[in-house]
C-alpha positions, 0 to 999 in steps of 0.5 A: 226648453225644460227643467227636471225636478227630483224629489227624494224621500217623502217629498217623492210622495208629495209630488206623487212621483220621483222627478218630472220635467217642467218648462224652464224657469228664470230662478228657483222660486218660479219654478217652485211658485208654478207647481201644484200650491199644496206642493209649492208650500211643501217645498218651501218648508224651512227644513227643505234643502235644494240642490241644482246640478249637484250643488246645494243652494239657498234662497231664490238661485238664477235657473238655466235651460237643463238644470236638474233641481233636486229637492231634498227631505230634512235627514235623521239618522242614528 
């Protein structure tokens, strides 16, 4: 049982890869807490957005086996 974490933009540098498979967790908060403390702090940043299976979410949402969680950095443009 596992979930896939996807790190986009500058978050890929912080994670050391674009994605990783981790053991399934009951919630987004638990999945983040199980990561390296530095990476977990980065992902908890106030401007980081999360999408579960392609849908933007907020807060500590439940997760299921096989879910894909994407972490999106702040975006700027012109």
